[in-house]
NUKOL-965331 format. One record per residue: residue in one letter; x, y, z of N, C-alpha, C in turn. Coordinates in steps of 0.02 Angstrom, whole numbers, plus 50000, padded with zeros to 5 digits. Layout:
<rs>
AXYZXYZXYZ...
</rs>
This chain:
<rs>
M510154280255651509854281755716509144284455704A508674281555737507974283655730507814289155780L507384293755759507174299055805506744296055861G506794299155919506384297055976506674291456018N507264288856000507574283556038508174285856078G508274292256083508854294756119509484294356076I510034295656106510674295556070511064289456093N511254285356045511654279556059512374281256043K512794281756093513494283556082513924277256086D514054274356029514434268156025515164268856046T515414274956048516124275956065516244275856141A515714276356180515804276156253515974269056275R516464268456318516654261756341516254259856403P516124253456413515734251256471516114252556536L515774255556584516084257056649515714253456704E516044252756760515754249456819515944253556880V515544253256932515704256656995515914251457046Y516484252657078516744248357131516674252157196V516414248857248516334252057314516844248857361D517274253057392517774250357437517484249057507I517894246657553517644244857620517404250857660N517604256857640517374262957674516754265957642G516494262757590515914265357555516064270357501N516704271557487516894276157432516784272757365E516524276557318516384273957251516964275657204W517154270757164517684271457115517414269357048I517624272656994517394270856927517974267756889C517814262456852518334259056814518034255956752D518464253656707518224249956649517904243456673K517344241656643516984235656663517414229356659E517864229156611518274223256601518804222156655V518954227356696519474226556747519204226056818I518544226556827518284226556896518454220056933S518494214456898518664208156931519404207756949D519814212256921520534212356936520724216856994I520244220557022520394225257076520614221457138D521174223557166521444220657227521344225557284P520864224257329520724229057383521304229857432E521804225457429522384225957473522904231057448R522864232757384523314237657354522974244357350P523354249857347523044256457339522624256757275L522004258857282521554259057224521774264157173E522094269557195522334274757149522844271957099D523184266557117523704263657074523424258257027Q522764257257027522474251756988522044254056930N522184259956904521844262556845521094263556856I520914265556916520224267356931520214274256963I519654277756958519604284656980519044285257032R519184288857085518684289957137518114294157108C517504291757115516924295257087516864302357114Q517084303457175517054310157204517464315157163M517954312757127518394317057087518104318557018M517564315056999517274315856932516694320856934P516664325356886516114330256884515484327356851F515134322956887514524319956858513944325056859D513554324756807512934328756803512354324156824H512034325956878511484321856905510804323956878G510804327956825510184329656791509734334356829G509984337856878509544342156917509744349056915
</rs>
């Protein structure tokens, strides 16, 4: 790792944000976003509501 290029964390898995019909944001693994069925409860599909995650917005 070279100095000045930030930290590259290879262990982090790729994530994607899914927005439901009500505008709620859900976070999931990037590889499963195409498998999301909006007709089924999202809580049962291995995705987490972003509102429940303690994100740091850098401020």
